[in-house]
N, C-alpha and C positions, 0 to 999 in steps of 0.2 A: 853211317849217315842215313841209310834207308830205315833203319829201326827208329831212329830219332824222328824221322819225317812221319813215320806211321804213328808214333805217340802224338805228335802235333796235330795230326789229321783229327785225333778224337779230343785232345786237350783244347784246342782253339775254340770249337763250338761251346765246350763246357765254360770256359772262362767268359766268352762273349755272352753266354746265357746268364751268368752271375752279374755282369755289368747291367745288363738289360733289367734284371731283377731289382738291382738297387736304383736304377733310374726311376722304374715304376713305383718302388716303394717309397721313393723321395716325394713323388707326385702325390701317393696316397696320404702320406703323413704331412703333406705341405711343407716339407723341409729338404728342397731339392739341392743336392750338392754336385750337379752336373751342369755344365755349360756345354751346349751341343758342339761348338766348334772346337773347344777344348778336348772334348771326349773323342771327336773324330781325330784330332791331332794325336792323342794318346794311342788310341787303337791302331792308327797308321804307323806309329813308331814301333808298335808290337809287331805288325806285320813285317817290316823291314828287318826287325831283329831275328825272327824265326826263320825268315828265308835265308839270311846271311849265315845263321848257325846251321841250318840244315845243308848248306853247300860247302860247309866246313872252310870258310873264307877267314882263316887265321894262320899266323906263323908261329908255330909251337916252338918255343925256345927249349924246352924240356918236357918230356912225357912223364906221366905217373908211372907206367911200366918200366921205363928206364931207371928211375930212382928206386923203385921197388927191387929190381934185380941187383943193384949195386949197393943199396943201404940197408936192406933187411937185416936186422939182428936176430929176429926170431919169426915164427910164423903162427898166426893166429888160425886155429882150424875153423871150417865152416860150420859153426854153431851160432845160436842166437847171439852169443857174447860178440862175435866179430861184426854183427850188424849194428849192435849198440855202441861198440867202440868206434866203428867207422862212422857213425852218424854224429857222435860228439866230436870226433876229430874234425870232420867236415865243418861242424858249426864253428868250431875254433878257428880253423883256417878261414872261413868266411868273415869272421868278425874282424880278423886283421887285414884281409884284403879290403873290406869295406872302410876300415880305419885308414888304410893306405890311400884309398881313393879320396878320402875327405881331407887329407893333410899334405898331399904332395901335388904340385902344380900339374905335372903331366899326367898322373893317373886320375885327376879330377875330370879331365876331359871325357873319360869313358863312363863317368858316372852322372855328370851334370844333367844329362837328358832325363834321368829318372826324377830329378828335382825340379825339373823346369817348368811343370805345371803349377799355375796359381790357384788351382783346386786341389783338393784331397779326396780321391775316391778310388773305387776299384780299377777304373780305367788308368789312372796314373800309375798303378803297379805294372802295367804293361808297357810304360815307357822304358824300354830297355835299349841298350847301346848297339851300334853296328860299329863304333869306333875302337873296340876292344880287339884289335887286330894282332896283338902280341899274346901269345899264350904262355904266360908266366905262372899261372894259378897252381901248377904241380909243385912249385918250390914251396909254397905254403903247406902242401901235404907231406912234408918230410917226416914229421911225426908218425903219420900213418904208415909211411914207407919203412920207417925204423921198426915199428911194431910188426910189420909183415902183413898188413891188411891187403887181401887180394884185390887186384885192379877191376875185377869183374864185380865186386861188391861196390867199390867206390863209383863205377859206370851205371850201377842200377840206383844208388841212393842219391847221386848228384842232381838228376832232374827231379826227384821227389823233394829233395831239400829246397830246390829252387821254387817249385810249385806251392810248397808250403808257407812261402812267404807272401802269397797273394792275398789271403783272406783279411789280414790286418790293415789294409789300406781303406779304411772307411771312418766316417764320422758318426755313423748311426749305432755304434757299439761303445758304451761307456766303460768305465773301470770294471775290472773282472775279479776283484776280491783277491784271494790268495794266489791265483794264477799270475798276479803281477809280479810275484816274487820268483817265478818259474820260467815263463815263457815270455816272449815279446808279443804284447797286446796292441790292439788299435790305439789305446791311449798313449803307450809308449812310443808308437811309430808316428803318431800324429807330432809329438815332440821332436822326432828325428826330422821330419819333413819341414818343420817351422824355421823361419828366418828371424824370429825374436832373438835377441842376444842372449837371453836365458837359455835358449834351446839349441843354439847352433852347434853343430858336430857332436850332438849327444844321441845316446841310445842306438849304438852301431851294431848291436846284436842282430841276429837274423832269425834263429828260432829260440834260443835260450837266452834270457836276459842276465845270467850269472856272469858272463864276460864283462859286461858293462859295469856291473857293482864290484867285480874284482879289480877292474883296471881304471876305475874312477871315471868313466864316461856315462854314468846312469844319471838322468834326470826325470823326476815324476812330472806329469802334466799338472800345471798349476791352475786353479780356478780364476785366479786374478790375472793371469796371463794367457789369454786366448791365442791359440797359434794362428800364425799368418803364414801362408805358404808361397813356394816359389824359390828364386835364387836372388842373391842380392844384385847380381848383375843380370837383369832381365833379358830373357830370350827375344822378346818382341817379334815372334814369328810363330805360325802354327806348323812351319815346315820341320819335321822331326830330323831330316838329313842335315839341314843347315844347324840345327840346335846341336847335332852330334858333334860338329867341328868347330863351333864357334869359338870355345875356349882355346882350342889348339891353335886356330888362326891367330887369336890375340897374342898368344906365347910367340908364334913365329915372326909377327910383326914387331913385338917388343924386342926379341932377340936380335933382329935385323937393325932396329933403330937405335939402341943403346950403343954408346960410345965406348962402354967398359966390355972389355973381352971376358973379363972374369964374370960379369952379369950375363954375358951371352951364354955362357956355359951352365951357370948355377941356377938360371931362372927356371930350368925344367925340373929341379929337385927341391926348389924352395917351398915353403908352405903355401897352400892354395890361396890364391889372390895376391901373392907378392909380386911386384913389379920393380924394375930398376928406376932409382929416383929421377934419372934425368928423363926417361920416357914417361913416367908418371905425372910429371909437371907439364911436359910439353903435349902430351897426348892423354888427356883425362878421359876416363870411362865412366858412364852413367852408373852409380851405385844408389841403391835405396837407402835413404837415411832415416825416414820414418816409416817403420813397417805397417803402422796402423792407417797410414794416409797416404797411400801411393796409387796411381792409376793402373789398373790391370790392363792387360793387352786385349782390347776389344775393337779391332777394326769394324768398320761398318759392314753390314752383310744383310741382304734381303732374306726373306723366308725363302724365296726360290733358290738363292745360292745355298742356303744352309740345307735345304732338301737335296740339292744337286751334290753337295759334298757328302752327304749320308748315302746317297746312291752310289757314288764312286767308291766309298768305303766298302759297301756291301759286294759290289762287283769284283773289286780287288780281292776281297776275302773269299769269295767263291772261286775265283780263278786260282788263288793260291792253294786252297783246299784240294782243287783238282791236281795241281802240280804235286802235291804230297801223295794224293791217291795213286797216280800214275807215275810215281818218282822212278821206278827201276826201268820202265819201258821208255821214258823220255831220253835217258842217257845224260852224261855229264855235261857235254857241250850244249845239249838242248836245254838242261836245267839252268845253265849259266845264262842262256838267252832268256828263258822265261824268268828267271830272277830279275834279270835287266829290266824287263817289261814291268814287273812290280815296282822296281825302285824308281824307274822314270815316272811311272803312273803316280805313286805316292808324292814324288817331288812336284809333279805337274799340278795335281788337284789340290794339294795344300798351299802351293804358291798362288794358285787361283783364290784360295780361301783368304790369302793375305792381301788380296786385290792389287797384285803386282801385274803390270801390263805385259811383261814378258813371259807370263805363263801361257799365253796364248800360243806363242811358238812351241812351247814343250808340249802342249796338248794336241796341237796339229800334228807336230812330228810323230808322236807316239801312236796317234790315230792312223795316220797315213802308213807307218811302219808296220802296225798290226794288220791293217788291210792288205798290205803287199805281202806279208808273211803267208796270210790265208789265201791269197790269190795264187801265190807260187807253189805252195805245198798242198794246196787243196784241202787243208785241214788246220786245226789248231793243236799241235802237239798231240795228235791222236785222240782228240776229243769225240770225233764222229764215231769212233768204235764204241763209245760208251752210251752216246746218245745220237741218234740219227739227225743229221743237219745241224748239230749243236755249234759248228764252226760259223754257221749263218747267223745264229745268235750273237756270237763273239764279234762278228763283223758289225752288226748293228750296234753293239756297245761302243765299237771304235768309232762309228759315225756320229753317235751321241756325244762321244768325247771330243770330236773335232767341232761339232756345232756348239757343244757347251762352252768350249774355250773361247771361241769367237763371240758368242753371245754375251758371256760375262764379261769379256774384255772390252767390246766396243758398243754393245747396244743396251745394256742394263746399266743406267745410271746409279752409282752406289747411293745408298742412303740408310740412316739408322733405322733399325727395326727392333721390335722386342725380341727378347732372347726366347728362343723355342723350348730351351730346356731348364728354364728358371721361373 
């Protein structure tokens, strides 16, 4: 986990820099694809994901080294060939994992966060799950285990394979000629994120598009069908933690409410969106019917609230990067506490972005908790050893958090304002 945290220490600023570049480029060409609050929500989702993954918060059903030990029929020597084979097998497994997430009710819950943005840009690439708490992915790597691909190779290539899926989440790159027949391109991935009936559940490949062409899930982007983004059951919140578990909560409620014991069992494994007939009739859920004419989620937000949301995102990112930088010295119990502050912080300020009144209690609670921790430990997880008096700066941040929560909950009257990022 420490090596993963170190990788994130350098990868996070790189990805954020590319998002900022896309925002500035959109302004320069007068074709902005970012909405400030949506982008803050997307990046906040990315923060929760990397913190969760860096802490190893997952129940591993089976590990790849275990499968390798018991299933290997041969062994590929550590040459260039093993890296090529491993990358292809990883991408093949990624395709089927992606397809599983789109077609099975239970698994859709861990992927819906990635599709929840009603925009399509580099920031939405960072909408990654925290609800993937069951580690079953190794089962999809059985072909690699049979071939005897060393687990060290998989461990190196897995994050590279993941990071390589970032760049094609953009609307600023058109079709790419012959590459459209080899790799997943921005055009193909725009199709994948679209909710148009022509595009739903298409282009599930991650690096190579060959799997979609082989298994009948490929769809070209059509000039006459402009992609519309989001999910058919809108999230209607900026809070990424709520989005992560919205679908699961619907499944739980439907399983509880249905009178059919068979439906209580099978709902988890039925196609995505399936609901028991009795529950579907008694408890209808909003579904977008006309993808070209629906109201995007845009709660009223003043310029000051938008600026405050951006400030919270920046401060949370800085604190998280310090967590990665000082990972080994903080210790596991300290990392869990630090991670909790990140999670509660994201939950608090994104709930404030939603203009929910109860957000003030979350913000006051975490502000007071942060100040109490600094008071009793005389530090903030060892930050003073890197920068003298830095814990006082963190204390000021928590004071601002308390003030901001109270101000935006009780003193600022909500009103519609122009979008800062469009």
